[in-house]
VEXRO-848322 format. One record per atom (N, C-alpha, C): residue in three letters; atom name; x, y, z. Coordinates in steps of 0.02 Angstrom, whole numbers, plus 50000, padded with zeros to 5 digits. Layout:
! VEXRO-848322
BALO   res   atom    east   north      up
BALO   ALA     CA       X       Y       Z
...
***
This chain:
! VEXRO-848322
BALO   res   atom    east   north      up
BALO   MET      N   52087   53525   49592
BALO   MET     CA   52062   53571   49642
BALO   MET      C   52002   53540   49679
BALO   GLU      N   51957   53506   49641
BALO   GLU     CA   51899   53476   49672
BALO   GLU      C   51920   53421   49720
BALO   ARG      N   51973   53383   49704
BALO   ARG     CA   51997   53329   49748
BALO   ARG      C   52022   53358   49814
BALO   GLU      N   52057   53412   49812
BALO   GLU     CA   52082   53443   49873
BALO   GLU      C   52024   53467   49916
BALO   ASP      N   51974   53498   49885
BALO   ASP     CA   51916   53523   49922
BALO   ASP      C   51880   53466   49957
BALO   ALA      N   51876   53408   49924
BALO   ALA     CA   51841   53351   49953
BALO   ALA      C   51875   53327   50017
BALO   THR      N   51941   53326   50017
BALO   THR     CA   51976   53302   50076
BALO   THR      C   51980   53356   50130
BALO   VAL      N   51988   53417   50110
BALO   VAL     CA   51994   53471   50158
BALO   VAL      C   51929   53483   50195
BALO   HIS      N   51874   53482   50159
BALO   HIS     CA   51809   53498   50188
BALO   HIS      C   51773   53436   50215
BALO   GLY      N   51805   53378   50213
BALO   GLY     CA   51775   53317   50241
BALO   GLY      C   51713   53295   50203
BALO   ASN      N   51711   53306   50139
BALO   ASN     CA   51654   53286   50098
BALO   ASN      C   51646   53210   50102
BALO   LEU      N   51584   53185   50096
BALO   LEU     CA   51572   53114   50104
BALO   LEU      C   51598   53071   50047
BALO   ARG      N   51604   53099   49989
BALO   ARG     CA   51628   53057   49934
BALO   ARG      C   51703   53046   49939
BALO   ASN      N   51726   52992   49910
BALO   ASN     CA   51796   52974   49912
BALO   ASN      C   51836   53024   49871
BALO   ALA      N   51888   53050   49900
BALO   ALA     CA   51928   53102   49866
BALO   ALA      C   51964   53076   49805
BALO   SER      N   51981   53011   49803
BALO   SER     CA   52018   52984   49746
BALO   SER      C   51971   52967   49688
BALO   HIS      N   51906   52965   49699
BALO   HIS     CA   51858   52949   49647
BALO   HIS      C   51803   53001   49647
BALO   VAL      N   51805   53045   49598
BALO   VAL     CA   51756   53098   49594
BALO   VAL      C   51701   53074   49547
BALO   SER      N   51639   53071   49572
BALO   SER     CA   51582   53049   49531
BALO   SER      C   51556   53107   49490
BALO   THR      N   51541   53092   49428
BALO   THR     CA   51512   53143   49385
BALO   THR      C   51437   53134   49383
BALO   VAL      N   51402   53185   49362
BALO   VAL     CA   51330   53180   49355
BALO   VAL      C   51312   53128   49303
BALO   GLU      N   51352   53124   49251
BALO   GLU     CA   51340   53074   49199
BALO   GLU      C   51346   53004   49227
BALO   GLY      N   51397   52992   49268
BALO   GLY     CA   51407   52927   49299
BALO   GLY      C   51350   52909   49345
BALO   LEU      N   51327   52957   49384
BALO   LEU     CA   51270   52944   49429
BALO   LEU      C   51207   52928   49389
BALO   THR      N   51197   52964   49334
BALO   THR     CA   51140   52952   49291
BALO   THR      C   51142   52882   49262
BALO   GLN      N   51201   52861   49239
BALO   GLN     CA   51208   52794   49210
BALO   GLN      C   51195   52740   49263
BALO   ASN      N   51221   52749   49324
BALO   ASN     CA   51209   52701   49377
BALO   ASN      C   51135   52696   49394
BALO   TRP      N   51102   52754   49398
BALO   TRP     CA   51031   52755   49414
BALO   TRP      C   50991   52720   49359
BALO   GLN      N   51008   52733   49296
BALO   GLN     CA   50972   52702   49240
BALO   GLN      C   50982   52627   49240
BALO   ARG      N   51043   52604   49254
BALO   ARG     CA   51058   52532   49257
BALO   ARG      C   51016   52499   49313
BALO   TRP      N   51014   52531   49372
BALO   TRP     CA   50975   52504   49427
BALO   TRP      C   50901   52502   49409
BALO   SER      N   50877   52556   49377
BALO   SER     CA   50807   52560   49357
BALO   SER      C   50789   52504   49308
BALO   ASN      N   50831   52493   49259
BALO   ASN     CA   50819   52440   49209
BALO   ASN      C   50819   52371   49242
BALO   ASP      N   50867   52359   49286
BALO   ASP     CA   50871   52295   49322
BALO   ASP      C   50809   52284   49364
BALO   HIS      N   50788   52337   49399
BALO   HIS     CA   50729   52331   49442
BALO   HIS      C   50665   52319   49401
BALO   SER      N   50659   52353   49345
BALO   SER     CA   50601   52343   49301
BALO   SER      C   50599   52271   49276
BALO   GLU      N   50656   52245   49257
BALO   GLU     CA   50660   52175   49234
BALO   GLU      C   50641   52127   49290
BALO   TYR      N   50666   52140   49349
BALO   TYR     CA   50650   52098   49407
BALO   TYR      C   50575   52099   49421
BALO   GLN      N   50544   52158   49418
BALO   GLN     CA   50473   52165   49433
BALO   GLN      C   50429   52126   49383
BALO   LYS      N   50454   52115   49322
BALO   LYS     CA   50416   52076   49273
BALO   LYS      C   50407   52005   49297
BALO   HIS      N   50452   51980   49338
BALO   HIS     CA   50449   51911   49362
BALO   HIS      C   50425   51906   49434
BALO   ASN      N   50410   51963   49465
BALO   ASN     CA   50388   51964   49534
BALO   ASN      C   50312   51956   49537
BALO   PRO      N   50287   51901   49565
BALO   PRO     CA   50215   51890   49566
BALO   PRO      C   50177   51939   49610
BALO   PHE      N   50212   51975   49654
BALO   PHE     CA   50179   52021   49699
BALO   PHE      C   50181   52094   49675
BALO   SER      N   50209   52105   49617
BALO   SER     CA   50211   52174   49591
BALO   SER      C   50145   52189   49555
BALO   ASN      N   50134   52253   49543
BALO   ASN     CA   50074   52273   49506
BALO   ASN      C   50081   52262   49432
BALO   ASN      N   50141   52247   49410
BALO   ASN     CA   50154   52234   49339
BALO   ASN      C   50122   52167   49321
BALO   LYS      N   50075   52167   49275
BALO   LYS     CA   50038   52107   49257
BALO   LYS      C   50070   52068   49199
BALO   THR      N   50131   52085   49179
BALO   THR     CA   50162   52053   49122
BALO   THR      C   50214   52001   49144
BALO   MET      N   50195   51959   49191
BALO   MET     CA   50241   51906   49212
BALO   MET      C   50253   51859   49153
BALO   THR      N   50315   51847   49137
BALO   THR     CA   50330   51805   49079
BALO   THR      C   50346   51733   49098
BALO   VAL      N   50363   51720   49160
BALO   VAL     CA   50383   51653   49180
BALO   VAL      C   50326   51620   49218
BALO   HIS      N   50301   51566   49191
BALO   HIS     CA   50248   51527   49224
BALO   HIS      C   50271   51454   49224
BALO   PHE      N   50291   51430   49282
BALO   PHE     CA   50313   51361   49287
BALO   PHE      C   50253   51317   49303
BALO   GLN      N   50253   51258   49276
BALO   GLN     CA   50202   51209   49291
BALO   GLN      C   50233   51157   49338
BALO   LYS      N   50191   51128   49380
BALO   LYS     CA   50215   51077   49427
BALO   LYS      C   50249   51021   49388
BALO   GLY      N   50308   51002   49411
BALO   GLY     CA   50346   50950   49377
BALO   GLY      C   50397   50978   49327
BALO   GLN      N   50389   51040   49308
BALO   GLN     CA   50435   51071   49260
BALO   GLN      C   50499   51092   49295
BALO   GLU      N   50554   51090   49260
BALO   GLU     CA   50618   51111   49289
BALO   GLU      C   50614   51184   49310
BALO   GLY      N   50635   51198   49371
BALO   GLY     CA   50632   51266   49398
BALO   GLY      C   50571   51279   49441
BALO   TYR      N   50522   51233   49440
BALO   TYR     CA   50462   51242   49480
BALO   TYR      C   50479   51235   49554
BALO   GLY      N   50458   51282   49594
BALO   GLY     CA   50470   51279   49666
BALO   GLY      C   50542   51292   49686
BALO   ARG      N   50580   51321   49642
BALO   ARG     CA   50651   51336   49654
BALO   ARG      C   50663   51411   49649
BALO   PRO      N   50709   51436   49689
BALO   PRO     CA   50726   51508   49683
BALO   PRO      C   50766   51520   49619
BALO   ARG      N   50768   51582   49598
BALO   ARG     CA   50805   51601   49539
BALO   ARG      C   50880   51585   49549
BALO   GLU      N   50911   51557   49497
BALO   GLU     CA   50982   51539   49501
BALO   GLU      C   51024   51601   49516
BALO   GLY      N   51071   51592   49562
BALO   GLY     CA   51117   51646   49579
BALO   GLY      C   51089   51696   49629
BALO   SER      N   51027   51686   49652
BALO   SER     CA   50995   51733   49698
BALO   SER      C   51018   51719   49770
BALO   GLU      N   51007   51767   49812
BALO   GLU     CA   51022   51759   49884
BALO   GLU      C   50979   51703   49914
BALO   THR      N   50918   51698   49890
BALO   THR     CA   50873   51645   49915
BALO   THR      C   50903   51577   49900
BALO   GLU      N   50929   51568   49840
BALO   GLU     CA   50960   51504   49822
BALO   GLU      C   51020   51490   49866
BALO   ARG      N   51062   51540   49878
BALO   ARG     CA   51120   51531   49921
BALO   ARG      C   51100   51513   49992
BALO   ARG      N   51051   51548   50019
BALO   ARG     CA   51028   51533   50087
BALO   ARG      C   50999   51463   50091
BALO   GLY      N   50964   51441   50040
BALO   GLY     CA   50937   51373   50038
BALO   GLY      C   50992   51321   50038
BALO   ARG      N   51044   51332   49998
BALO   ARG     CA   51101   51286   49997
BALO   ARG      C   51134   51283   50066
BALO   ASP      N   51144   51341   50097
BALO   ASP     CA   51176   51343   50162
BALO   ASP      C   51134   51306   50214
BALO   ALA      N   51068   51317   50213
BALO   ALA     CA   51023   51283   50261
BALO   ALA      C   51024   51208   50250
BALO   HIS      N   51023   51187   50187
BALO   HIS     CA   51025   51115   50171
BALO   HIS      C   51089   51084   50198
BALO   SER      N   51144   51117   50189
BALO   SER     CA   51208   51093   50214
BALO   SER      C   51208   51088   50290
BALO   HIS      N   51181   51140   50323
BALO   HIS     CA   51180   51142   50396
BALO   HIS      C   51137   51085   50424
BALO   VAL      N   51078   51075   50395
BALO   VAL     CA   51034   51022   50419
BALO   VAL      C   51065   50953   50406
BALO   GLY      N   51100   50946   50350
BALO   GLY     CA   51135   50883   50336
BALO   GLY      C   51186   50867   50389
BALO   LYS      N   51222   50917   50413
BALO   LYS     CA   51271   50907   50466
BALO   LYS      C   51236   50887   50531
BALO   GLU      N   51178   50918   50546
BALO   GLU     CA   51142   50901   50607
BALO   GLU      C   51115   50829   50604
BALO   VAL      N   51092   50806   50546
BALO   VAL     CA   51069   50738   50538
BALO   VAL      C   51127   50690   50549
BALO   GLN      N   51185   50707   50522
BALO   GLN     CA   51244   50665   50532
BALO   GLN      C   51263   50662   50606
BALO   GLU      N   51259   50718   50641
BALO   GLU     CA   51274   50719   50713
BALO   GLU      C   51223   50676   50751
BALO   LEU      N   51160   50679   50732
BALO   LEU     CA   51108   50638   50763
BALO   LEU      C   51125   50564   50755
BALO   CYS      N   51145   50544   50696
BALO   CYS     CA   51163   50474   50683
BALO   CYS      C   51223   50453   50726
BALO   LEU      N   51271   50496   50735
BALO   LEU     CA   51328   50481   50779
BALO   LEU      C   51306   50471   50851
BALO   ILE      N   51258   50512   50874
BALO   ILE     CA   51233   50505   50942
BALO   ILE      C   51194   50440   50950
BALO   ILE      N   51154   50422   50900
BALO   ILE     CA   51118   50358   50902
BALO   ILE      C   51168   50301   50907
BALO   GLN      N   51221   50306   50869
BALO   GLN     CA   51272   50253   50871
BALO   GLN      C   51306   50249   50939
BALO   SER      N   51317   50307   50971
BALO   SER     CA   51352   50306   51035
BALO   SER      C   51308   50284   51093
BALO   VAL      N   51243   50298   51092
BALO   VAL     CA   51200   50280   51149
BALO   VAL      C   51158   50217   51135
BALO   GLY      N   51156   50194   51073
BALO   GLY     CA   51114   50136   51056
BALO   GLY      C   51149   50070   51065
BALO   GLU      N   51111   50017   51053
BALO   GLU     CA   51138   49949   51058
BALO   GLU      C   51142   49920   50987
BALO   ARG      N   51197   49887   50973
BALO   ARG     CA   51208   49859   50906
BALO   ARG      C   51173   49791   50901
BALO   ARG      N   51134   49782   50847
BALO   ARG     CA   51100   49718   50834
BALO   ARG      C   51142   49675   50788
BALO   GLU      N   51122   49612   50783
BALO   GLU     CA   51159   49564   50740
BALO   GLU      C   51156   49583   50666
BALO   ASP      N   51101   49616   50645
BALO   ASP     CA   51094   49633   50574
BALO   ASP      C   51133   49696   50555
BALO   GLY      N   51169   49725   50603
BALO   GLY     CA   51211   49783   50588
BALO   GLY      C   51180   49850   50607
BALO   ALA      N   51114   49850   50622
BALO   ALA     CA   51081   49912   50641
BALO   ALA      C   51094   49926   50715
BALO   THR      N   51095   49989   50732
BALO   THR     CA   51101   50012   50801
BALO   THR      C   51033   50038   50822
BALO   VAL      N   51009   50017   50881
BALO   VAL     CA   50941   50034   50903
BALO   VAL      C   50943   50071   50970
BALO   VAL      N   50901   50122   50976
BALO   VAL     CA   50894   50160   51038
BALO   VAL      C   50821   50178   51047
BALO   GLU      N   50798   50178   51108
BALO   GLU     CA   50729   50200   51121
BALO   GLU      C   50725   50276   51116
BALO   PHE      N   50668   50300   51091
BALO   PHE     CA   50659   50372   51081
BALO   PHE      C   50669   50411   51145
BALO   GLY      N   50643   50386   51200
BALO   GLY     CA   50649   50422   51264
BALO   GLY      C   50721   50433   51283
BALO   LYS      N   50762   50381   51275
BALO   LYS     CA   50834   50387   51292
BALO   LYS      C   50868   50436   51244
BALO   LEU      N   50852   50431   51180
BALO   LEU     CA   50881   50477   51131
BALO   LEU      C   50860   50548   51145
BALO   PHE      N   50796   50558   51161
BALO   PHE     CA   50770   50625   51173
BALO   PHE      C   50806   50656   51233
BALO   GLU      N   50813   50619   51286
BALO   GLU     CA   50847   50645   51346
BALO   GLU      C   50919   50664   51331
BALO   ARG      N   50952   50625   51291
BALO   ARG     CA   51023   50638   51275
BALO   ARG      C   51029   50696   51226
BALO   TYR      N   50986   50697   51176
BALO   TYR     CA   50993   50745   51121
BALO   TYR      C   50964   50813   51137
BALO   VAL      N   50914   50817   51182
BALO   VAL     CA   50880   50880   51195
BALO   VAL      C   50928   50931   51224
BALO   THR      N   50981   50909   51256
BALO   THR     CA   51030   50957   51281
BALO   THR      C   51071   50987   51225
BALO   ILE      N   51071   50954   51168
BALO   ILE     CA   51109   50978   51110
BALO   ILE      C   51064   51019   51064
BALO   SER      N   51004   50994   51052
BALO   SER     CA   50959   51028   51005
BALO   SER      C   50887   51012   51022
BALO   ASN      N   50842   51058   51010
BALO   ASN     CA   50772   51046   51022
BALO   ASN      C   50736   51023   50958
BALO   LYS      N   50774   51006   50906
BALO   LYS     CA   50745   50988   50842
BALO   LYS      C   50751   50913   50828
BALO   VAL      N   50757   50872   50880
BALO   VAL     CA   50771   50802   50871
BALO   VAL      C   50718   50766   50830
BALO   VAL      N   50654   50781   50839
BALO   VAL     CA   50601   50747   50802
BALO   VAL      C   50605   50764   50728
BALO   GLY      N   50613   50828   50712
BALO   GLY     CA   50619   50849   50642
BALO   GLY      C   50679   50817   50608
BALO   LEU      N   50734   50813   50645
BALO   LEU     CA   50794   50782   50617
BALO   LEU      C   50783   50707   50606
BALO   LEU      N   50748   50675   50653
BALO   LEU     CA   50733   50603   50644
BALO   LEU      C   50690   50592   50582
BALO   LEU      N   50640   50635   50572
BALO   LEU     CA   50597   50628   50512
BALO   LEU      C   50638   50637   50448
BALO   ARG      N   50682   50685   50449
BALO   ARG     CA   50725   50697   50390
BALO   ARG      C   50772   50638   50379
BALO   ALA      N   50801   50612   50433
BALO   ALA     CA   50847   50555   50427
BALO   ALA      C   50809   50494   50401
BALO   ARG      N   50745   50486   50421
BALO   ARG     CA   50706   50430   50395
BALO   ARG      C   50694   50438   50320
BALO   ARG      N   50678   50499   50298
BALO   ARG     CA   50668   50511   50226
BALO   ARG      C   50731   50495   50186
BALO   GLN      N   50789   50506   50217
BALO   GLN     CA   50853   50492   50183
BALO   GLN      C   50873   50419   50189
BALO   GLY      N   50833   50378   50224
BALO   GLY     CA   50848   50307   50231
BALO   GLY      C   50903   50292   50281
BALO   LEU      N   50914   50337   50329
BALO   LEU     CA   50966   50327   50378
BALO   LEU      C   50941   50295   50442
BALO   VAL      N   50878   50307   50460
BALO   VAL     CA   50849   50278   50520
BALO   VAL      C   50780   50250   50503
BALO   ALA      N   50755   50206   50548
BALO   ALA     CA   50688   50179   50539
BALO   ALA      C   50654   50177   50608
BALO   PHE      N   50589   50193   50609
BALO   PHE     CA   50549   50186   50669
BALO   PHE      C   50476   50183   50648
BALO   GLU      N   50434   50158   50693
BALO   GLU     CA   50363   50152   50678
BALO   GLU      C   50327   50216   50694
BALO   GLY      N   50273   50229   50656
BALO   GLY     CA   50232   50287   50668
BALO   GLY      C   50250   50345   50624
BALO   GLU      N   50203   50393   50620
BALO   GLU     CA   50214   50453   50580
BALO   GLU      C   50256   50504   50616
BALO   MET      N   50242   50513   50682
BALO   MET     CA   50272   50565   50722
BALO   MET      C   50290   50536   50790
BALO   LEU      N   50341   50565   50822
BALO   LEU     CA   50360   50543   50888
BALO   LEU      C   50345   50599   50938
BALO   TRP      N   50316   50580   50994
BALO   TRP     CA   50298   50627   51046
BALO   TRP      C   50332   50607   51112
BALO   GLN      N   50362   50656   51144
BALO   GLN     CA   50395   50644   51208
BALO   GLN      C   50343   50618   51258
BALO   GLY      N   50362   50568   51296
BALO   GLY     CA   50318   50537   51345
BALO   GLY      C   50279   50480   51314
BALO   ARG      N   50236   50495   51266
BALO   ARG     CA   50194   50443   51234
BALO   ARG      C   50237   50392   51197
BALO   ASP      N   50288   50414   51162
BALO   ASP     CA   50327   50369   51119
BALO   ASP      C   50397   50354   51146
BALO   ASP      N   50407   50361   51211
BALO   ASP     CA   50473   50349   51239
BALO   ASP      C   50499   50279   51226
BALO   ARG      N   50454   50230   51218
BALO   ARG     CA   50475   50160   51207
BALO   ARG      C   50483   50142   51133
BALO   VAL      N   50467   50187   51088
BALO   VAL     CA   50476   50173   51017
BALO   VAL      C   50550   50166   51002
BALO   ARG      N   50566   50111   50967
BALO   ARG     CA   50637   50097   50952
BALO   ARG      C   50655   50129   50885
BALO   ILE      N   50710   50164   50885
BALO   ILE     CA   50737   50197   50825
BALO   ILE      C   50799   50158   50804
BALO   ALA      N   50799   50136   50742
BALO   ALA     CA   50855   50097   50716
BALO   ALA      C   50897   50139   50670
BALO   LEU      N   50961   50144   50685
BALO   LEU     CA   51009   50174   50638
BALO   LEU      C   51028   50120   50589
BALO   LEU      N   51009   50128   50527
BALO   LEU     CA   51019   50077   50478
BALO   LEU      C   51092   50072   50458
BALO   PRO      N   51114   50013   50435
BALO   PRO     CA   51184   50006   50414
BALO   PRO      C   51201   50060   50363
BALO   CYS      N   51259   50090   50372
BALO   CYS     CA   51277   50148   50332
BALO   CYS      C   51289   50130   50259
BALO   ARG      N   51274   50181   50218
BALO   ARG     CA   51286   50175   50145
BALO   ARG      C   51338   50228   50127
BALO   GLY      N   51398   50221   50150
BALO   GLY     CA   51450   50269   50134
BALO   GLY      C   51457   50325   50186
BALO   ALA      N   51415   50324   50237
BALO   ALA     CA   51419   50375   50290
BALO   ALA      C   51477   50358   50337
BALO   ARG      N   51494   50406   50381
BALO   ARG     CA   51553   50397   50423
BALO   ARG      C   51537   50376   50494
BALO   TRP      N   51482   50347   50508
BALO   TRP     CA   51469   50325   50577
BALO   TRP      C   51474   50252   50579
***
């Protein structure tokens, strides 16, 4: 009878699944327990009983909790930036000049003009590519105009596809 009333009167709950008060209570208690446990590890909560204290250099330091949305978003971002670095290397290869030692070289100004139509993050990607050992250039940072003559070398690949 209750199932018919739910469909006839347009009640919000699903007519094929009738929730009991006991079921709602159990769901609320489960959520409350999970939230309380989470707050124990939340440094911004008023709960002063944080149990996890990582030290610099310790496994897990500076990392999001395993299985969390933050961890997933970080993996996705890392993958996306990796693809952009790879695309940057392909562009360097296409617009640069090949040297005898196997490296491809392009001036920053030429690369900037070509790449800026694709992305405005060219300097950040170059810095990341340098950390990964994919490109080399002099200086800490590259500035449009001032560093247009700085030569950027795409180093011989180590298993990459360019």
